[in-house]
Each structure stands twice: as structure tokens, then as C-alpha cells.
Z-matrix of the N, CA and C atoms (Angstrom, degrees):
N
C 1 1.449
C 2 1.530 1 111.62
N 3 1.332 2 115.95 1 -28.28
C 4 1.459 3 120.23 2 -179.56
C 5 1.524 4 111.40 3 -62.41
N 6 1.346 5 116.37 4 -43.21
C 7 1.466 6 119.70 5 -179.60
C 8 1.529 7 110.97 6 -65.23
N 9 1.326 8 117.15 7 -38.39
C 10 1.461 9 120.95 8 177.46
C 11 1.525 10 109.97 9 -62.01
N 12 1.314 11 116.85 10 -48.28
C 13 1.470 12 120.34 11 179.35
C 14 1.523 13 111.91 12 -62.06
N 15 1.330 14 117.09 13 -43.59
C 16 1.451 15 120.90 14 178.90
C 17 1.533 16 110.50 15 -62.52
N 18 1.328 17 116.18 16 -43.79
C 19 1.461 18 120.41 17 178.07
C 20 1.510 19 112.26 18 -61.37
N 21 1.332 20 116.44 19 -43.12
C 22 1.465 21 119.92 20 178.42
C 23 1.522 22 111.40 21 -63.96
N 24 1.323 23 116.58 22 -42.67
C 25 1.470 24 119.81 23 178.73
C 26 1.526 25 111.26 24 -61.49
N 27 1.318 26 116.83 25 -43.10
C 28 1.467 27 120.19 26 -179.27
C 29 1.525 28 110.42 27 -69.19
N 30 1.337 29 116.46 28 -53.18
C 31 1.462 30 120.23 29 -174.50
C 32 1.528 31 112.11 30 -65.20
N 33 1.331 32 116.26 31 -51.55
C 34 1.465 33 118.89 32 -179.52
C 35 1.529 34 110.94 33 -71.58
N 36 1.321 35 116.86 34 -30.16
C 37 1.457 36 119.71 35 177.43
C 38 1.518 37 112.03 36 -62.97
N 39 1.329 38 116.82 37 -48.11
C 40 1.456 39 119.81 38 -179.38
C 41 1.538 40 110.68 39 -67.37
N 42 1.337 41 116.49 40 -29.86
C 43 1.466 42 119.90 41 177.30
C 44 1.537 43 112.47 42 -83.06
N 45 1.312 44 116.44 43 -0.78
C 46 1.468 45 120.70 44 178.96
C 47 1.519 46 112.41 45 -104.21
N 48 1.314 47 117.61 46 3.37
C 49 1.461 48 120.14 47 -178.51
C 50 1.526 49 110.73 48 -57.85
N 51 1.331 50 116.79 49 -42.93
C 52 1.476 51 118.96 50 179.60
C 53 1.527 52 111.33 51 -67.58
N 54 1.318 53 117.44 52 -26.36
C 55 1.462 54 121.06 53 -178.85
C 56 1.528 55 110.40 54 -74.49
N 57 1.331 56 116.59 55 -43.08
C 58 1.461 57 120.51 56 -170.97
C 59 1.528 58 115.12 57 -111.72
N 60 1.332 59 117.89 58 -16.75
C 61 1.471 60 118.87 59 -174.08
C 62 1.521 61 111.43 60 -146.15
N 63 1.309 62 116.46 61 55.42
C 64 1.471 63 121.45 62 -178.29
C 65 1.527 64 111.60 63 -60.12
N 66 1.313 65 117.32 64 -41.51
C 67 1.462 66 120.91 65 179.98
C 68 1.522 67 111.68 66 -64.18
N 69 1.312 68 117.20 67 -44.87
C 70 1.462 69 121.66 68 177.94
C 71 1.527 70 109.97 69 -61.28
N 72 1.326 71 116.37 70 -42.69
C 73 1.472 72 121.57 71 179.23
C 74 1.533 73 110.39 72 -59.24
N 75 1.321 74 116.37 73 -45.85
C 76 1.462 75 121.01 74 179.77
C 77 1.524 76 110.58 75 -61.73
N 78 1.336 77 117.22 76 -44.58
C 79 1.465 78 121.08 77 178.23
C 80 1.522 79 112.06 78 -61.33
N 81 1.318 80 116.97 79 -45.53
C 82 1.460 81 120.98 80 -178.71
C 83 1.522 82 111.30 81 -65.53
N 84 1.316 83 117.13 82 -38.21
C 85 1.467 84 120.01 83 177.74
C 86 1.522 85 110.60 84 -63.71
N 87 1.331 86 116.70 85 -37.58
C 88 1.465 87 120.21 86 178.63
C 89 1.528 88 111.32 87 -71.23
N 90 1.339 89 117.17 88 -41.53
C 91 1.464 90 120.81 89 -179.06
C 92 1.526 91 111.88 90 -68.49
N 93 1.321 92 115.81 91 -46.69
C 94 1.465 93 120.35 92 -174.50
C 95 1.523 94 112.69 93 -84.35
N 96 1.310 95 115.76 94 -27.56
C 97 1.458 96 120.06 95 -170.12
C 98 1.529 97 108.96 96 97.26
N 99 1.312 98 115.41 97 148.19
C 100 1.473 99 121.31 98 -174.97
C 101 1.535 100 112.18 99 -56.71
N 102 1.329 101 117.11 100 -50.73
C 103 1.464 102 120.27 101 -175.61
C 104 1.522 103 112.62 102 -67.40
N 105 1.329 104 117.59 103 -40.61
C 106 1.466 105 120.60 104 178.78
C 107 1.529 106 110.56 105 -64.43
N 108 1.329 107 116.35 106 -41.75
C 109 1.460 108 119.81 107 178.97
C 110 1.526 109 110.56 108 -63.51
N 111 1.332 110 116.34 109 -47.73
C 112 1.470 111 119.85 110 178.89
C 113 1.528 112 111.24 111 -61.70
N 114 1.320 113 116.63 112 -38.12
C 115 1.464 114 120.25 113 178.47
C 116 1.514 115 111.73 114 -63.00
N 117 1.330 116 116.60 115 -45.43
C 118 1.461 117 121.02 116 179.03
C 119 1.529 118 110.99 117 -62.60
N 120 1.318 119 116.14 118 -45.73
C 121 1.470 120 120.42 119 178.58
C 122 1.525 121 110.31 120 -61.34
N 123 1.316 122 116.91 121 -39.37
C 124 1.467 123 120.88 122 179.57
C 125 1.530 124 111.49 123 -64.22
N 126 1.322 125 116.50 124 -44.92
C 127 1.468 126 120.14 125 179.64
C 128 1.532 127 110.54 126 -62.75
N 129 1.318 128 116.41 127 -45.75
C 130 1.470 129 120.10 128 178.94
C 131 1.530 130 110.01 129 -62.54
N 132 1.327 131 117.35 130 -40.76
C 133 1.467 132 121.29 131 178.90
C 134 1.519 133 111.40 132 -62.23
N 135 1.326 134 116.79 133 -42.62
C 136 1.469 135 120.74 134 -179.98
C 137 1.528 136 110.31 135 -63.22
N 138 1.317 137 117.08 136 -41.80
C 139 1.470 138 120.72 137 177.47
C 140 1.529 139 109.56 138 -61.36
N 141 1.328 140 116.92 139 -47.03
C 142 1.461 141 120.41 140 178.92
C 143 1.517 142 111.91 141 -61.18
N 144 1.331 143 116.49 142 -44.11
C 145 1.464 144 120.75 143 -179.88
C 146 1.533 145 110.94 144 -62.80
N 147 1.335 146 116.80 145 -42.84
C 148 1.465 147 120.23 146 178.91
C 149 1.530 148 110.68 147 -61.51
N 150 1.321 149 116.81 148 -40.72
C 151 1.468 150 120.26 149 177.76
C 152 1.524 151 111.48 150 -66.27
N 153 1.336 152 117.28 151 -36.77
C 154 1.469 153 120.48 152 176.47
C 155 1.521 154 110.12 153 -62.18
N 156 1.328 155 116.48 154 -48.82
C 157 1.470 156 120.36 155 -179.00
C 158 1.521 157 110.34 156 -61.18
N 159 1.319 158 116.71 157 -47.09
C 160 1.459 159 121.19 158 -179.73
C 161 1.531 160 110.89 159 -63.52
N 162 1.326 161 116.78 160 -48.83
C 163 1.457 162 121.01 161 -177.90
C 164 1.516 163 113.12 162 -65.41
N 165 1.329 164 116.82 163 -40.53
C 166 1.469 165 120.09 164 179.21
C 167 1.527 166 110.04 165 -67.85
N 168 1.326 167 116.51 166 -41.40
C 169 1.467 168 119.88 167 177.31
C 170 1.524 169 111.57 168 -60.52
N 171 1.326 170 116.54 169 -42.71
C 172 1.469 171 120.75 170 178.59
C 173 1.527 172 110.78 171 -66.16
N 174 1.320 173 117.00 172 -41.82
C 175 1.470 174 120.85 173 -179.28
C 176 1.525 175 111.49 174 -65.49
N 177 1.330 176 117.30 175 -30.92
C 178 1.475 177 120.95 176 178.95
C 179 1.524 178 111.85 177 -69.11
N 180 1.336 179 116.88 178 -19.13
C 181 1.465 180 119.90 179 179.10
C 182 1.525 181 111.78 180 -71.74
N 183 1.320 182 117.34 181 -27.75
C 184 1.470 183 122.33 182 178.19
C 185 1.526 184 108.71 183 -134.17
N 186 1.339 185 116.79 184 70.89
C 187 1.466 186 119.72 185 -174.52
C 188 1.527 187 112.74 186 -69.29
N 189 1.318 188 114.77 187 144.63
C 190 1.465 189 122.01 188 174.11
C 191 1.520 190 106.28 189 -115.10
N 192 1.343 191 115.77 190 103.65
C 193 1.465 192 121.12 191 -176.65
C 194 1.524 193 110.62 192 -74.46
N 195 1.335 194 115.14 193 138.95
C 196 1.460 195 121.31 194 178.66
C 197 1.522 196 112.36 195 -105.24
N 198 1.335 197 117.52 196 -27.58
C 199 1.455 198 123.00 197 179.87
C 200 1.518 199 108.26 198 -156.15
N 201 1.309 200 116.78 199 168.32
C 202 1.467 201 121.43 200 177.69
C 203 1.528 202 108.80 201 -86.54
N 204 1.327 203 115.61 202 134.76
C 205 1.462 204 120.60 203 177.98
C 206 1.524 205 109.04 204 -114.80
N 207 1.333 206 117.68 205 109.09
C 208 1.461 207 119.77 206 177.74
C 209 1.533 208 110.93 207 -62.81
N 210 1.320 209 116.70 208 152.94
C 211 1.465 210 121.81 209 -177.70
C 212 1.525 211 111.44 210 -58.17
N 213 1.335 212 118.33 211 -35.85
C 214 1.464 213 120.39 212 -176.84
C 215 1.526 214 112.51 213 -62.05
N 216 1.342 215 117.00 214 -22.78
C 217 1.464 216 118.45 215 179.17
C 218 1.525 217 111.40 216 -67.43
N 219 1.351 218 117.26 217 -28.43
C 220 1.474 219 119.97 218 175.85
C 221 1.524 220 110.56 219 -65.00
N 222 1.337 221 115.06 220 -41.70
C 223 1.464 222 119.45 221 -179.97
C 224 1.536 223 110.54 222 -67.14
N 225 1.327 224 116.31 223 -41.12
C 226 1.464 225 120.42 224 177.63
C 227 1.528 226 110.40 225 -62.42
N 228 1.323 227 116.22 226 -44.58
C 229 1.467 228 119.84 227 179.02
C 230 1.524 229 110.87 228 -60.90
N 231 1.327 230 117.08 229 -41.82
C 232 1.467 231 120.66 230 179.29
C 233 1.527 232 110.88 231 -62.30
N 234 1.318 233 116.67 232 -39.54
C 235 1.467 234 119.86 233 178.60
C 236 1.532 235 111.85 234 -70.83
N 237 1.329 236 117.00 235 -37.65
C 238 1.468 237 120.11 236 178.91
C 239 1.523 238 112.17 237 -66.78
N 240 1.323 239 116.58 238 -26.03
C 241 1.459 240 117.86 239 178.80
C 242 1.526 241 112.15 240 -74.11
N 243 1.323 242 118.42 241 -14.83
C 244 1.473 243 120.06 242 176.68
C 245 1.530 244 111.05 243 -58.90
N 246 1.346 245 119.66 244 -54.08
C 247 1.467 246 117.46 245 176.93
C 248 1.536 247 112.34 246 -63.95
N 249 1.332 248 117.62 247 -27.95
C 250 1.468 249 119.36 248 177.49
C 251 1.526 250 110.56 249 -63.89
N 252 1.331 251 117.21 250 -42.21
C 253 1.466 252 120.25 251 177.39
C 254 1.527 253 110.90 252 -63.70
N 255 1.321 254 116.45 253 -42.04
C 256 1.464 255 119.94 254 -179.79
C 257 1.530 256 109.78 255 -63.13
N 258 1.335 257 116.80 256 -44.13
C 259 1.469 258 119.45 257 179.51
C 260 1.522 259 111.89 258 -66.28
N 261 1.324 260 117.13 259 -35.81
C 262 1.454 261 120.26 260 177.37
C 263 1.530 262 110.53 261 -62.09
N 264 1.318 263 116.85 262 -44.78
C 265 1.465 264 120.90 263 177.67
C 266 1.532 265 110.19 264 -64.31
N 267 1.330 266 117.06 265 -37.37
C 268 1.470 267 121.12 266 -179.34
C 269 1.519 268 112.08 267 -59.60
N 270 1.317 269 117.35 268 -27.38
C 271 1.461 270 120.67 269 179.24
C 272 1.528 271 111.93 270 -67.04
N 273 1.329 272 117.43 271 -20.55
C 274 1.461 273 120.79 272 -172.40
C 275 1.524 274 115.43 273 -112.01
N 276 1.306 275 118.65 274 -14.53
C 277 1.464 276 120.30 275 179.74
C 278 1.523 277 108.00 276 -102.10
N 279 1.334 278 116.78 277 113.32
C 280 1.467 279 119.71 278 -176.29
C 281 1.529 280 112.80 279 -67.67
N 282 1.316 281 114.75 280 150.82
C 283 1.462 282 121.13 281 172.72
C 284 1.505 283 115.91 282 80.15
N 285 1.339 284 118.32 283 14.55
C 286 1.468 285 118.79 284 -178.80
C 287 1.531 286 111.34 285 -93.86
N 288 1.322 287 115.37 286 153.19
C 289 1.469 288 121.49 287 -175.77
C 290 1.523 289 112.62 288 -72.04
N 291 1.319 290 117.59 289 -24.67
C 292 1.465 291 120.28 290 -179.08
C 293 1.527 292 109.61 291 -67.97
N 294 1.333 293 116.70 292 -46.90
C 295 1.469 294 119.56 293 177.05
C 296 1.524 295 110.43 294 -66.82
N 297 1.319 296 117.16 295 -37.15
C 298 1.460 297 120.45 296 179.32
C 299 1.529 298 110.47 297 -61.19
N 300 1.309 299 116.72 298 -34.86
C 301 1.471 300 120.96 299 -177.51
C 302 1.532 301 111.98 300 -84.79
N 303 1.344 302 116.82 301 -44.41
C 304 1.469 303 120.91 302 -173.80
C 305 1.531 304 113.35 303 -89.30
N 306 1.324 305 117.27 304 -22.63
C 307 1.460 306 125.68 305 178.63
C 308 1.525 307 113.82 306 70.85
N 309 1.304 308 118.99 307 -41.07
C 310 1.464 309 122.15 308 -177.67
C 311 1.537 310 109.07 309 -134.17
N 312 1.328 311 116.74 310 65.22
C 313 1.465 312 119.48 311 -172.68
C 314 1.527 313 114.29 312 -65.87
N 315 1.335 314 118.78 313 -28.54
C 316 1.466 315 118.69 314 -179.78
C 317 1.523 316 111.43 315 -64.91
N 318 1.314 317 116.47 316 -43.70
C 319 1.465 318 119.90 317 -178.89
C 320 1.532 319 109.85 318 -67.20
N 321 1.321 320 117.17 319 -38.16
C 322 1.462 321 119.91 320 176.64
C 323 1.531 322 109.88 321 -65.94
N 324 1.327 323 117.25 322 -37.34
C 325 1.463 324 121.08 323 176.96
C 326 1.525 325 110.93 324 -60.79
N 327 1.320 326 116.66 325 -41.30
C 328 1.468 327 120.15 326 177.81
C 329 1.526 328 110.17 327 -64.14
N 330 1.327 329 116.79 328 -41.02
C 331 1.476 330 120.30 329 177.89
C 332 1.521 331 110.85 330 -59.46
N 333 1.328 332 116.85 331 -47.92
C 334 1.474 333 121.05 332 -178.48
C 335 1.523 334 110.00 333 -65.08
N 336 1.337 335 117.30 334 -44.88
C 337 1.469 336 121.86 335 179.04
C 338 1.531 337 110.64 336 -58.37
N 339 1.326 338 116.51 337 -48.15
C 340 1.463 339 120.77 338 -177.92
C 341 1.526 340 111.57 339 -65.39
N 342 1.325 341 117.15 340 -45.79
C 343 1.469 342 120.44 341 179.92
C 344 1.530 343 110.69 342 -63.02
N 345 1.327 344 117.01 343 -41.85
C 346 1.466 345 120.69 344 179.08
C 347 1.527 346 110.61 345 -61.04
N 348 1.327 347 116.61 346 -42.01
C 349 1.461 348 119.59 347 -178.94
C 350 1.529 349 112.13 348 -73.59
N 351 1.316 350 117.76 349 -27.28
C 352 1.468 351 119.33 350 173.80
C 353 1.526 352 110.93 351 -67.73
N 354 1.319 353 117.23 352 -32.13
C 355 1.462 354 120.50 353 176.67
C 356 1.521 355 111.90 354 -64.10
N 357 1.328 356 115.88 355 -38.58
C 358 1.460 357 120.50 356 -170.61
C 359 1.524 358 114.15 357 -95.85
N 360 1.299 359 118.58 358 -13.63
C 361 1.460 360 121.51 359 -175.25
C 362 1.519 361 109.81 360 -119.67
N 363 1.328 362 115.83 361 148.89
C 364 1.460 363 118.09 362 -166.78
C 365 1.526 364 115.86 363 -134.75
N 366 1.322 365 118.74 364 17.19
C 367 1.463 366 118.77 365 -176.94
C 368 1.530 367 110.98 366 -103.41
N 369 1.306 368 114.55 367 169.72
C 370 1.467 369 120.27 368 177.01
C 371 1.531 370 109.64 369 -59.95
N 372 1.333 371 116.59 370 -43.19
C 373 1.469 372 120.28 371 179.77
C 374 1.524 373 110.85 372 -62.27
N 375 1.334 374 117.30 373 -40.06
C 376 1.466 375 120.66 374 177.80
C 377 1.515 376 111.10 375 -63.38
N 378 1.318 377 116.15 376 -42.70
C 379 1.461 378 120.61 377 179.40
C 380 1.527 379 110.59 378 -62.04
N 381 1.328 380 116.50 379 -43.00
C 382 1.466 381 119.79 380 178.77
C 383 1.528 382 110.94 381 -65.48
N 384 1.333 383 116.95 382 -48.16
C 385 1.463 384 120.72 383 -176.25
C 386 1.520 385 111.75 384 -66.50
N 387 1.312 386 116.61 385 -60.19
C 388 1.463 387 119.89 386 -174.34
C 389 1.526 388 111.81 387 -74.65
N 390 1.325 389 116.67 388 -35.56
C 391 1.463 390 119.74 389 175.62
C 392 1.517 391 111.63 390 -65.30
N 393 1.334 392 116.57 391 -39.96
C 394 1.465 393 120.44 392 177.25
C 395 1.517 394 111.94 393 -61.57
N 396 1.335 395 116.43 394 -44.94
C 397 1.463 396 119.62 395 178.74
C 398 1.529 397 111.45 396 -67.50
N 399 1.323 398 117.66 397 -34.89
C 400 1.465 399 120.47 398 178.96
C 401 1.531 400 110.79 399 -65.63
N 402 1.316 401 116.85 400 -45.24
C 403 1.465 402 120.38 401 178.42
C 404 1.527 403 110.06 402 -63.53
N 405 1.343 404 116.59 403 -45.21
C 406 1.461 405 119.77 404 178.28
C 407 1.524 406 110.98 405 -58.03
N 408 1.344 407 117.21 406 -46.37
C 409 1.464 408 120.86 407 -177.25
C 410 1.526 409 111.11 408 -63.33
N 411 1.323 410 117.22 409 -39.84
C 412 1.468 411 120.21 410 179.15
C 413 1.530 412 110.53 411 -63.81
N 414 1.328 413 117.26 412 -44.95
C 415 1.464 414 120.73 413 179.32
C 416 1.531 415 111.45 414 -67.90
N 417 1.314 416 116.29 415 -39.33
C 418 1.457 417 120.72 416 -179.88
C 419 1.527 418 111.07 417 -66.21
N 420 1.326 419 116.80 418 -40.92
C 421 1.469 420 120.73 419 178.94
C 422 1.529 421 110.07 420 -63.44
N 423 1.319 422 116.00 421 -44.56
C 424 1.464 423 120.44 422 179.18
C 425 1.529 424 110.88 423 -60.27
N 426 1.320 425 116.33 424 -44.69
C 427 1.469 426 120.13 425 -180.00
C 428 1.533 427 111.29 426 -65.34
N 429 1.327 428 116.60 427 -39.92
C 430 1.469 429 120.00 428 179.36
C 431 1.521 430 111.09 429 -64.84
N 432 1.316 431 116.80 430 -40.93
C 433 1.468 432 119.85 431 178.05
C 434 1.525 433 110.83 432 -65.60
N 435 1.330 434 117.28 433 -37.55
C 436 1.469 435 120.24 434 177.13
C 437 1.526 436 110.72 435 -65.05
N 438 1.341 437 117.40 436 -40.47
C 439 1.475 438 120.12 437 176.78
C 440 1.520 439 110.30 438 -62.68
N 441 1.344 440 116.73 439 -41.17
C 442 1.472 441 120.67 440 178.35
C 443 1.526 442 110.78 441 -60.15
N 444 1.338 443 116.70 442 -45.23
C 445 1.463 444 120.25 443 -179.35
C 446 1.525 445 110.76 444 -64.54
N 447 1.332 446 116.38 445 -43.26
C 448 1.468 447 120.01 446 -179.82
C 449 1.522 448 112.08 447 -63.67
N 450 1.316 449 116.22 448 -37.62
C 451 1.467 450 120.69 449 -178.13
C 452 1.528 451 112.18 450 -89.28
N 453 1.334 452 117.31 451 -1.56
C 454 1.469 453 122.46 452 -177.03
C 455 1.534 454 110.68 453 54.62
N 456 1.327 455 115.02 454 43.68
C 457 1.467 456 121.29 455 -178.16
C 458 1.519 457 110.59 456 -66.51
N 459 1.309 458 115.15 457 132.42
C 460 1.467 459 121.66 458 175.79
C 461 1.521 460 106.73 459 -119.64
N 462 1.310 461 115.82 460 126.43
C 463 1.461 462 121.17 461 -179.86
C 464 1.521 463 109.61 462 -94.08
N 465 1.315 464 115.14 463 132.59
C 466 1.467 465 120.21 464 178.88
C 467 1.522 466 109.59 465 -67.06
N 468 1.328 467 116.95 466 147.52
C 469 1.468 468 118.51 467 177.84
C 470 1.525 469 110.22 468 -65.18
N 471 1.317 470 115.73 469 149.45
C 472 1.455 471 120.39 470 -179.26
C 473 1.516 472 112.24 471 -81.41
N 474 1.320 473 114.22 472 160.17
C 475 1.460 474 120.99 473 177.82
C 476 1.521 475 109.45 474 -109.27
N 477 1.325 476 115.77 475 159.97
C 478 1.458 477 120.89 476 -173.91
C 479 1.529 478 113.14 477 -67.72
N 480 1.318 479 119.48 478 -46.53
C 481 1.464 480 120.93 479 -174.97
C 482 1.532 481 112.58 480 -64.30
N 483 1.326 482 119.23 481 -46.56
C 484 1.475 483 117.66 482 176.05
C 485 1.536 484 112.15 483 -62.78
N 486 1.323 485 116.79 484 -33.85
C 487 1.463 486 120.09 485 179.21
C 488 1.521 487 110.47 486 -66.94
N 489 1.323 488 117.14 487 -43.37
C 490 1.468 489 120.55 488 176.60
C 491 1.526 490 110.60 489 -62.08
N 492 1.324 491 116.94 490 -39.92
C 493 1.468 492 120.53 491 177.42
C 494 1.521 493 110.93 492 -61.81
N 495 1.329 494 117.04 493 -42.31
C 496 1.469 495 121.53 494 178.19
C 497 1.520 496 110.30 495 -58.80
N 498 1.317 497 116.51 496 -49.06
C 499 1.467 498 120.41 497 -177.66
C 500 1.528 499 110.58 498 -63.84
N 501 1.318 500 117.41 499 -44.00
C 502 1.465 501 120.96 500 -178.82
C 503 1.527 502 111.37 501 -65.00
N 504 1.328 503 117.57 502 -48.92
C 505 1.462 504 120.69 503 179.92
C 506 1.527 505 110.30 504 -64.00
N 507 1.328 506 117.59 505 -41.96
C 508 1.461 507 121.01 506 178.32
C 509 1.511 508 112.43 507 -61.76
N 510 1.326 509 116.66 508 -42.06
C 511 1.466 510 121.39 509 179.22
C 512 1.526 511 110.98 510 -64.55
N 513 1.330 512 117.34 511 -44.96
C 514 1.465 513 121.24 512 179.77
C 515 1.531 514 110.44 513 -64.83
N 516 1.329 515 116.99 514 -43.89
C 517 1.468 516 120.54 515 179.10
C 518 1.525 517 110.58 516 -62.83
N 519 1.330 518 116.77 517 -43.11
C 520 1.466 519 120.62 518 178.50
C 521 1.519 520 110.90 519 -61.55
N 522 1.328 521 117.35 520 -46.35
C 523 1.468 522 121.26 521 -178.87
C 524 1.527 523 110.60 522 -61.65
N 525 1.328 524 116.43 523 -44.11
C 526 1.462 525 119.27 524 178.44
C 527 1.514 526 112.10 525 -61.54
N 528 1.317 527 115.88 526 -40.24
C 529 1.457 528 119.06 527 179.90
C 530 1.519 529 111.49 528 -73.80
N 531 1.336 530 117.59 529 -45.32
C 532 1.463 531 121.20 530 -176.55
C 533 1.525 532 112.68 531 -66.17
N 534 1.323 533 116.53 532 -37.67
C 535 1.454 534 119.26 533 -173.28
C 536 1.525 535 114.09 534 -100.54
N 537 1.342 536 118.19 535 -9.29
C 538 1.460 537 118.59 536 178.77
C 539 1.529 538 112.41 537 -138.26
N 540 1.317 539 117.86 538 -62.62
C 541 1.465 540 121.66 539 -168.42
C 542 1.526 541 113.35 540 -63.36
N 543 1.325 542 118.29 541 -37.76
C 544 1.470 543 120.25 542 -178.46
C 545 1.522 544 110.12 543 -60.14
N 546 1.325 545 117.00 544 -44.30
C 547 1.469 546 120.67 545 178.45
C 548 1.533 547 110.86 546 -69.31
N 549 1.339 548 116.90 547 -42.42
C 550 1.465 549 120.98 548 -177.53
C 551 1.525 550 111.68 549 -66.90
N 552 1.325 551 118.14 550 -40.33
C 553 1.456 552 121.31 551 -174.86
C 554 1.518 553 113.75 552 -93.30
N 555 1.328 554 116.94 553 -33.07
C 556 1.464 555 120.09 554 -173.13
C 557 1.516 556 112.26 555 -111.64
N 558 1.332 557 116.58 556 -19.65
C 559 1.464 558 120.38 557 177.25
C 560 1.513 559 114.14 558 86.77
N 561 1.330 560 117.69 559 13.31
C 562 1.467 561 121.78 560 -179.86
C 563 1.516 562 108.37 561 -126.30
N 564 1.328 563 115.97 562 130.14
C 565 1.467 564 120.92 563 176.05
C 566 1.530 565 108.56 564 -95.78
N 567 1.335 566 117.50 565 110.75
C 568 1.452 567 119.52 566 -177.41
C 569 1.534 568 113.89 567 -57.93
N 570 1.319 569 117.64 568 -33.71
C 571 1.457 570 120.80 569 -179.41
C 572 1.532 571 112.24 570 -108.59
N 573 1.338 572 116.69 571 10.07
C 574 1.470 573 119.97 572 -174.99
C 575 1.503 574 114.03 573 -94.08
């Protein structure tokens, strides 16, 4: 459990710089240079992510259940991740209506993903992992909206073709993950 906690602190900590220390982040980017700063953040993120994977895998070997999770919650979680995949894709395809409407679809995708997995999973490790990401996403979304208000950010309206591309790519990515990759990489079949 220690490695999981350490990984979460590192990974979510480095991804929380904009939430809690925007001024420091701006100064460091100017001092180090954009690419050096991004490189350092990337290396730290990879270390944190590796510790999360290692720690969560170890914690799953001796799970401590907190509540009973009915089988149907796995199916519900798998279905809830469909819009999460679509929103995640929306963050990367320019000109789509989903990003135009939600403004920060990646952070909302993390919120939906984390909440869905909290419904279906019931151990201390699950609570730490998915609960940690849910809290981070809520704080990150709030901070992003505050930055938008301060900067008077206006999002351009989305167009139909990029929006259709977002939905199609998100659906295909979700299907690949739900029906193959989740079982292959994590050992759990969401619909099995």
C-alpha cells in the first residue's frame, strides 16, 4: 500500500501544480525553458505512474474489502466509461462541440472514470486509487474553470465533422478497452 500511496502523491502532486501553484509553475517554466520543464514533469509523472501500477498490483494480491460490490456495478461502470472515453478523445480533436460545451473534457472524463470505478470496486486500494483521482479531477476542474473566468476565455463553437470523429474514435477506443485491453492488461473483464 505504501508504493500505491507514494505513486499517487507523486503523480497527482505533479499534476496538481496548476491547481495549487500556478505562479511557481510559470516561474519554473520561464527559468528552465518550456521543453526542460515539460521533460522534468514527464519523468516525475512516469515514476509516479509506475509506482501506482506496482503498488496497486501488490495491493490487489491481499485485498481488504470495505463493502460488497454486486456484479451489476461492474457492468454499470463499464457503460459509464463510454462517455469518459468520448470526453477524453474530445480533449485532443480540435473544433469539436463536446470540448466547446464542456471546456475541459479530459478532467471530466477522469471524474467519470474514477466515480464509475468506485461504484464497482470495493477495496482500500480501490478507494485510494479511484478516490484520489476523483478528488484530483474535481479540484483540477474547479481551478481550470477559475482560470477560464479570470482570462475571460471564450470557446469557439464546435463543428459537426470533428464532433462525429470524437464520438467514433471514443466509441472504438472504449470497445477495444472494454472487450479486450481491460482483461489483457488489468485481468478483469468488465462484461465477463
